[in-house]
C-alpha positions as CSV (number, residue, x, y, z in Angstrom):
1,M,51.8,184.8,118.1
2,K,48.8,184.5,119.7
3,V,48.2,180.8,117.6
4,A,51.5,179.9,118.5
5,K,51.3,180.5,122.4
6,F,48.2,178.5,122.0
7,M,49.7,176.1,120.6
8,E,52.2,175.9,122.9
9,R,50.0,175.9,126.0
10,R,47.9,172.8,124.2
11,F,51.0,171.0,123.8
12,L,52.3,171.5,127.1
13,L,48.7,170.6,128.6
14,I,48.2,167.3,126.4
15,I,52.3,166.3,127.9
16,G,50.9,166.7,131.3
17,F,47.5,164.9,130.6
18,C,49.8,162.1,129.3
19,S,52.3,162.1,132.4
20,L,49.2,161.9,134.5
21,I,47.8,159.1,133.1
22,F,51.2,157.5,133.1
23,L,51.9,157.9,136.8
24,V,48.2,156.7,138.0
25,L,48.9,153.8,135.9
26,V,52.6,153.4,138.0
27,M,51.2,154.0,140.8
28,D,47.9,151.6,140.5
29,K,50.0,148.7,138.8
30,N,49.9,146.4,142.3
31,A,46.2,147.2,142.7
32,W,45.5,146.1,139.0
33,G,47.6,143.1,139.6
34,Q,45.6,142.5,142.8
35,D,42.2,143.0,141.7
36,A,43.1,140.4,138.6
37,Q,44.5,137.9,141.4
38,S,41.3,138.3,143.4
39,N,39.6,136.6,140.9
40,V,41.5,133.2,141.6
41,K,40.1,130.7,143.6
42,Y,42.0,128.4,145.9
43,N,41.2,125.2,147.2
44,L,42.6,123.3,150.2
45,D,44.8,121.4,147.5
46,N,45.9,124.7,145.9
47,L,46.6,126.5,149.7
48,I,48.9,123.3,150.4
49,S,50.8,123.2,147.0
50,I,51.4,127.2,147.4
51,A,52.7,126.3,150.9
52,E,55.2,123.6,150.1
53,E,56.5,126.6,147.2
54,H,56.3,129.6,149.7
55,N,56.6,128.6,153.6
56,P,59.9,130.3,154.8
57,V,60.2,127.3,157.0
58,L,59.9,124.6,154.4
59,K,62.6,126.8,152.2
60,A,64.8,126.9,155.5
61,A,64.5,123.2,155.3
62,Q,65.4,122.6,152.2
63,E,68.7,124.7,152.3
64,Q,69.7,122.8,155.5
65,L,69.2,120.1,153.3
66,N,71.7,121.2,150.7
67,Q,73.8,121.9,153.0
68,V,74.3,118.3,154.2
69,R,74.0,117.0,150.7
70,A,77.3,119.3,149.9
71,Q,78.9,117.9,153.0
72,E,78.3,114.5,151.7
73,L,79.7,115.4,148.1
74,Q,83.1,116.6,150.4
75,S,83.4,113.2,152.1
76,A,82.7,111.6,148.6
77,S,85.8,114.0,146.9
78,Q,88.1,112.8,149.9
79,L,88.6,109.2,148.1
80,A,89.2,110.6,144.7
81,P,92.9,111.7,143.4
82,R,93.9,115.1,144.0
83,L,95.8,117.1,141.1
84,D,97.4,120.5,142.3
85,S,99.3,122.8,140.5
86,S,102.0,125.4,142.1
87,L,104.4,127.9,140.4
88,T,107.5,129.2,142.6
89,Y,109.9,131.7,142.4
90,M,113.1,131.8,144.8
91,H,115.7,134.3,145.1
92,Q,119.2,133.2,147.0
93,Y,121.3,135.7,148.9
94,G,124.7,134.8,149.4
95,G,126.2,131.1,149.6
96,G,124.1,130.4,152.7
97,M,124.4,126.4,154.0
98,T,122.8,124.9,150.7
99,D,124.0,125.1,147.2
100,S,121.6,125.7,144.8
101,K,122.0,125.3,140.9
102,Y,120.7,128.9,140.1
103,R,120.6,132.0,142.2
104,D,117.0,133.1,140.7
105,T,115.0,129.8,140.7
106,Y,111.9,129.1,138.8
107,K,109.6,125.8,139.3
108,A,106.5,124.8,138.1
109,A,105.2,121.5,139.3
110,L,101.7,118.9,139.1
111,T,101.3,117.1,142.0
112,L,99.3,113.6,142.0
113,T,98.0,112.8,145.4
114,H,95.7,109.6,146.1
115,T,95.1,107.9,149.6
116,L,95.6,103.9,148.7
117,Y,94.1,103.0,152.4
118,S,93.2,105.2,155.3
119,G,91.9,102.5,157.7
120,D,88.2,102.6,156.5
121,G,88.3,106.1,158.1
122,L,87.3,107.9,154.8
123,E,85.1,105.6,153.7
124,A,83.1,105.5,157.2
125,S,83.0,109.0,156.8
126,L,80.9,108.9,153.7
127,R,78.8,106.6,155.0
128,A,78.2,108.9,157.9
129,A,77.4,111.8,155.8
130,T,75.0,109.3,153.5
131,L,73.3,108.7,156.4
132,N,72.9,111.8,157.9
133,R,71.8,112.7,154.4
134,Q,69.0,110.5,154.5
135,A,68.3,111.8,158.1
136,L,67.7,115.1,157.3
137,E,65.6,114.1,154.1
138,A,63.0,112.8,156.9
139,D,63.1,115.3,158.6
140,V,62.2,117.6,155.7
141,L,59.3,115.1,154.9
142,R,58.5,116.0,158.2
143,T,58.6,119.7,158.1
144,K,56.3,119.4,155.1
145,Q,54.1,117.0,157.0
146,T,53.6,119.6,159.4
147,I,53.3,122.6,157.2
148,R,50.5,120.4,155.3
149,N,49.0,119.7,158.6
150,D,48.9,123.4,159.8
151,V,47.3,124.5,156.2
152,Q,44.7,122.1,156.8
153,N,43.7,123.5,160.4
154,A,43.9,126.7,159.0
155,Y,42.1,126.2,156.4
156,Y,39.2,124.6,158.8
157,D,39.5,127.3,160.9
158,L,39.0,130.0,158.6
159,Q,35.8,128.0,157.6
160,R,34.5,127.2,161.0
161,A,34.9,131.0,161.9
162,R,32.9,132.0,158.2
163,A,29.8,129.2,159.5
164,Q,30.2,130.9,163.0
165,L,29.7,134.4,161.0
166,Q,26.7,133.0,159.7
167,V,24.9,131.8,162.5
168,A,25.9,135.0,164.1
169,Q,23.9,136.7,161.2
170,E,21.3,134.5,161.5
171,S,21.2,135.3,165.3
172,Y,21.0,138.8,164.5
173,D,18.1,138.4,161.4
174,L,15.7,136.1,164.3
175,A,16.4,139.5,166.5
176,L,15.4,141.8,164.4
177,E,12.5,140.1,163.1
178,H,11.6,139.5,166.8
179,L,12.0,143.3,167.8
180,K,9.8,144.0,164.9
181,Q,6.9,141.7,166.4
182,A,7.3,142.9,169.9
183,Q,6.9,146.7,168.8
184,S,4.1,145.8,166.9
185,L,2.7,144.0,169.6
186,Y,3.5,147.2,171.9
187,N,1.5,149.4,169.4
188,Q,-1.4,147.4,169.5
189,G,-1.5,147.8,173.2
190,V,-0.7,143.8,173.9
191,V,2.5,144.0,175.3
192,A,4.4,146.2,177.8
193,I,7.4,148.5,176.8
194,N,9.4,146.5,179.1
195,E,9.5,143.6,176.3
196,V,10.6,145.9,173.9
197,L,13.5,147.2,175.8
198,R,14.5,143.6,177.0
199,T,14.1,142.5,173.0
200,Q,16.3,145.8,172.1
201,V,18.9,144.8,174.5
202,D,19.1,141.1,173.0
203,V,19.6,142.8,169.7
204,S,22.4,144.4,170.9
205,S,23.9,141.5,172.4
206,A,23.3,139.9,169.0
207,E,24.8,142.7,167.1
208,L,28.4,142.4,169.0
209,N,28.4,138.9,168.6
210,L,28.3,139.4,164.8
211,I,31.3,141.8,164.9
212,Q,33.1,139.5,167.0
213,A,32.5,136.7,164.4
214,K,33.4,139.0,161.7
215,N,36.6,139.8,163.8
216,G,37.0,136.0,163.8
217,T,37.2,135.6,160.3
218,Q,39.8,138.4,159.7
219,V,42.0,136.2,162.7
220,A,41.4,133.3,160.9
221,L,42.2,134.6,157.7
222,S,45.3,135.9,158.6
223,A,46.4,132.5,160.2
224,L,45.9,130.8,156.7
225,E,48.4,133.4,155.3
226,K,50.8,132.5,157.7
227,A,50.5,129.4,156.9
228,V,50.3,129.6,153.2
229,G,53.1,132.5,153.0
230,I,51.1,134.4,150.7
231,P,48.6,137.1,150.9
232,L,44.9,135.8,150.5
233,S,41.3,137.5,150.8
234,H,38.0,135.7,151.8
235,D,37.4,135.6,147.8
236,M,40.2,133.3,146.9
237,V,38.9,130.7,149.5
238,P,36.0,129.4,148.5
239,E,33.5,128.2,151.3
240,V,32.6,124.0,151.3
241,A,29.6,122.9,152.8
242,P,30.9,119.9,155.0
243,K,29.5,116.8,154.7
244,E,29.3,114.2,157.6
245,E,30.1,111.4,155.7
246,S,32.9,112.5,154.2
247,L,34.3,113.2,157.0
248,L,36.0,109.9,158.0
249,I,37.2,107.0,156.0
250,L,39.7,104.5,157.6
251,P,40.8,101.0,156.8
252,Q,40.0,98.2,159.9
253,I,43.8,98.5,160.8
254,D,46.0,99.7,163.5
255,P,47.0,103.3,163.4
256,Y,49.9,103.0,165.6
257,S,51.5,100.3,163.2
258,I,50.7,102.4,160.4
259,A,52.8,105.4,162.8
260,L,55.4,102.7,163.1
261,Q,55.9,102.2,159.8
262,Y,55.5,105.7,158.0
263,R,56.6,108.3,160.7
264,P,59.6,110.2,159.5
265,E,61.0,110.6,162.9
266,L,61.8,107.1,163.2
267,V,64.0,106.8,160.2
268,S,65.5,110.1,161.0
269,L,66.6,108.8,164.5
270,E,67.6,105.5,162.7
271,D,69.7,107.1,160.2
272,S,71.4,109.2,163.0
273,R,72.2,106.5,165.1
274,K,73.8,104.2,162.2
275,A,75.9,107.3,161.2
276,A,77.2,108.0,164.8
277,E,78.2,104.0,164.5
278,E,79.9,105.3,161.2
279,L,81.3,108.0,162.7
280,A,83.1,105.9,165.4
281,K,84.6,103.5,163.0
282,A,85.8,106.4,161.0
283,A,87.7,107.7,164.3
284,A,89.0,104.3,164.9
285,G,90.4,104.6,160.9
286,Q,92.6,107.1,162.4
287,A,94.7,104.8,164.6
288,R,95.0,102.6,161.2
289,P,98.1,103.3,159.2
290,N,97.5,105.7,156.3
291,I,99.1,104.7,152.8
292,Y,99.3,107.6,150.2
293,L,100.5,107.7,146.9
294,Q,102.0,111.0,145.6
295,G,103.5,112.1,142.1
296,E,104.9,114.9,141.0
297,V,106.2,116.4,137.8
298,S,107.8,119.7,138.0
299,Y,110.1,122.4,135.7
300,Y,113.1,123.7,137.3
301,E,115.1,126.3,136.0
302,D,116.6,129.8,136.3
303,E,114.2,131.8,133.6
304,F,110.7,131.7,133.1
305,F,109.1,129.6,131.9
306,P,111.3,126.7,132.9
307,N,111.6,123.4,130.5
308,E,114.2,121.3,132.1
309,D,111.3,118.8,133.6
310,D,112.0,116.2,136.7
311,W,109.9,114.3,138.2
312,N,109.1,111.6,141.4
313,V,107.0,108.7,142.4
314,S,106.4,108.8,146.5
315,I,104.5,106.1,148.5
316,I,104.0,107.4,152.1
317,A,102.8,105.7,155.0
318,S,101.8,107.1,158.3
319,W,100.5,105.6,161.3
320,R,99.8,107.3,165.1
321,L,101.5,105.9,167.9
322,Y,100.5,107.9,170.5
323,D,97.6,110.5,170.9
324,R,97.2,110.5,174.5
325,G,93.7,108.6,174.2
326,E,92.3,111.1,171.5
327,V,91.1,108.4,169.2
328,K,89.8,105.9,171.5
329,N,87.8,109.0,173.2
330,K,86.3,110.1,169.7
331,I,85.1,106.1,169.2
332,E,83.7,106.5,172.6
333,E,82.0,109.6,172.1
334,N,80.5,108.4,168.8
335,K,79.5,105.2,170.5
336,A,77.5,107.0,173.2
337,M,75.4,109.0,171.0
338,A,74.3,106.0,169.1
339,R,73.4,104.9,172.3
340,E,71.6,108.1,173.4
341,L,69.9,108.1,169.6
342,L,68.7,104.1,170.5
343,A,67.0,105.5,173.6
344,R,65.7,108.4,172.2
345,I,64.0,105.6,169.2
346,D,62.3,103.7,172.0
347,D,60.8,107.1,174.0
348,L,59.7,108.1,170.3
349,R,57.7,105.0,170.2
350,N,56.1,105.9,173.0
351,Q,55.5,109.2,172.2
352,I,53.6,108.2,168.9
353,R,51.6,105.6,170.4
354,L,50.4,108.6,172.5
355,E,49.8,111.2,169.9
356,V,48.1,108.7,167.7
357,S,45.8,107.3,170.6
358,T,44.7,111.1,171.5
359,A,44.1,111.9,167.9
360,W,42.1,109.0,167.4
361,Q,39.8,109.3,170.6
362,N,39.3,113.1,169.3
363,L,38.2,111.9,166.0
364,E,36.0,109.6,167.8
365,S,34.9,111.9,170.2
366,A,33.8,114.6,167.5
367,L,32.1,112.5,165.5
368,Q,29.8,111.5,168.4
369,S,29.6,115.3,168.9
370,V,28.5,115.9,165.1
371,R,25.5,113.8,165.6
372,V,24.7,114.7,169.0
373,A,25.0,118.4,168.1
374,E,23.0,117.9,164.7
375,D,20.2,116.3,166.8
376,Q,20.2,119.4,169.1
377,V,19.9,121.8,166.5
378,T,16.9,119.9,165.1
379,I,14.9,120.5,168.5
380,A,16.4,124.0,169.1
381,E,15.0,125.0,165.9
382,E,11.6,123.2,166.6
383,D,11.6,124.8,170.0
384,Y,12.2,128.4,169.0
385,R,9.4,128.0,166.1
386,M,6.9,126.9,169.0
387,A,8.2,129.6,171.4
388,L,7.6,132.5,168.5
389,R,4.3,131.0,167.9
390,R,3.0,130.8,171.3
391,Y,4.4,134.8,171.7
392,V,2.6,135.8,168.7
393,E,-0.5,134.2,170.1
394,Q,0.2,135.7,173.3
395,V,0.4,132.3,175.1
396,G,4.0,132.0,175.3
397,T,6.1,134.8,177.3
398,N,9.0,137.3,175.6
399,I,11.3,135.5,177.7
400,D,10.6,132.1,176.2
401,V,11.3,133.4,173.1
402,L,14.5,134.9,174.1
403,D,15.5,131.8,176.0
404,A,14.7,129.6,172.9
405,R,16.8,131.7,170.4
406,T,19.8,131.6,172.6
407,A,19.8,127.9,172.7
408,L,19.3,128.1,168.5
409,T,22.7,130.3,168.5
410,D,24.1,127.8,170.9
411,A,23.1,124.5,169.3
412,N,23.8,125.8,165.7
413,T,27.7,127.0,167.4
414,N,28.0,123.7,169.0
415,F,27.2,122.1,165.5
416,V,29.8,124.2,163.6
417,N,32.5,123.4,166.0
418,A,31.6,119.6,166.1
419,I,32.0,119.5,162.3
420,Y,35.3,121.4,162.3
421,D,36.7,119.8,165.5
422,A,36.2,116.5,163.3
423,Y,37.9,117.7,159.8
424,S,40.6,119.0,162.4
425,A,41.1,115.7,164.4
426,Y,41.0,113.8,161.1
427,S,44.0,116.0,159.6
428,D,45.8,115.4,163.0
429,L,45.6,111.7,162.9
430,I,46.9,111.8,159.3
431,Y,49.6,113.9,160.7
432,A,50.3,111.9,163.9
433,M,50.6,108.7,161.5
434,G,53.1,110.2,159.7
435,I,51.3,109.9,156.2
436,M,50.5,112.6,153.5
437,D,46.8,111.6,152.8
438,E,44.3,109.3,152.8
439,S,45.3,107.4,149.5
440,V,47.7,105.4,151.6
441,F,44.6,103.6,153.1
442,D,43.9,102.6,149.8
443,D,47.0,100.6,149.5
444,L,46.7,99.3,152.6
445,N,43.4,97.9,152.0
446,E,44.1,96.5,148.9
447,N,47.6,94.7,150.8
448,E,44.8,93.2,153.4
449,A,42.8,92.0,151.2
450,V,45.8,90.4,149.2
451,N,47.3,88.7,152.4
452,G,43.9,87.7,153.5
453,E,43.3,85.9,150.0
454,V,46.7,84.3,150.4
455,A,45.8,83.4,153.9
456,K,42.8,81.4,152.5
């Protein structure tokens, strides 16, 4: 009996232990997957590809494009024949005014209808739908370029925040090292206690800057996650050391002319303008004669399923003689829309010129800032080294060291900002010109070279 109870308890214990393991595995399933995912490294190209797949704004734009494509197919279906089927039952009470062969009548029919002539109304509607679809495709392309630019800028902002965190960490380490030196000199009776206190205040300030830099990296990572559309971690995005020589590779060509050639908004507005003109033609078609061909074969009898067939073929012509100016006003409405879009195209060209010019000037300014900031860092490092050496030898003061370290921190921060300002400005220039990447520059250079040889 005791053995049986022991075996029963042991069995229950094993069952409970297995259940506990199962629950732990189920509850930690997401954590296991997250750990495996955290080993994946995403560079900038990977992040852009992921954003194009997961960004909800681009998904919404794609679905809107699918709607317009469906509308285009609907317009195309208006030009095709239509085949309808019908099944009718009718019961007649009394004689009435009409004579019917049967009191209970069943009718099964197939009706074919086809438009022979619509006054170019249906054809113009189809052309307008096609142009609207092309305009929206250009809008989707611009949305994709916007997302790409957002991801690039968010990526550069994250790298900027990481670099600023490194600068803050280095400044904090230098402050601690200086505090040790000041404490050592105070213990030796060389300096007063106020220099130690002043250095401790400077250490606290450096620690606060370090905390703010850490928070800045978290905010930058959250911005990158929003742009990409999936959760990330710092380990997923490797830190890339920037190189000044890789910042800018541009052809000797007017960026404004490139923008006029590649900006999708210009294509979108031009297609929308043409679509408005086609809608005006479609409206004008309503005032012209419309001719339809209609054929019907039917089975008509007093029992189901009827077997006596009947058929007819009709040609129907309709012409609207008076509509109190409805068609005329529709035509004028669409023509006015076309003129409005034409004016918007002119305004967009001016806006593009401003955007390209601003992006180009920002890039030139950022590149100049990189060179100046780099020289500033070199000078600040030497100044801090000399100030610290003079202080250790008691030739300089503690304030000189604190000022030199502040200047060094500012110089490093300015250098980081200048570098990533140049990266962001380059991305904005690409975005302003309406191209997807720098590979277009290679094609433009090749075309220029070919045209130069032909000119010679």
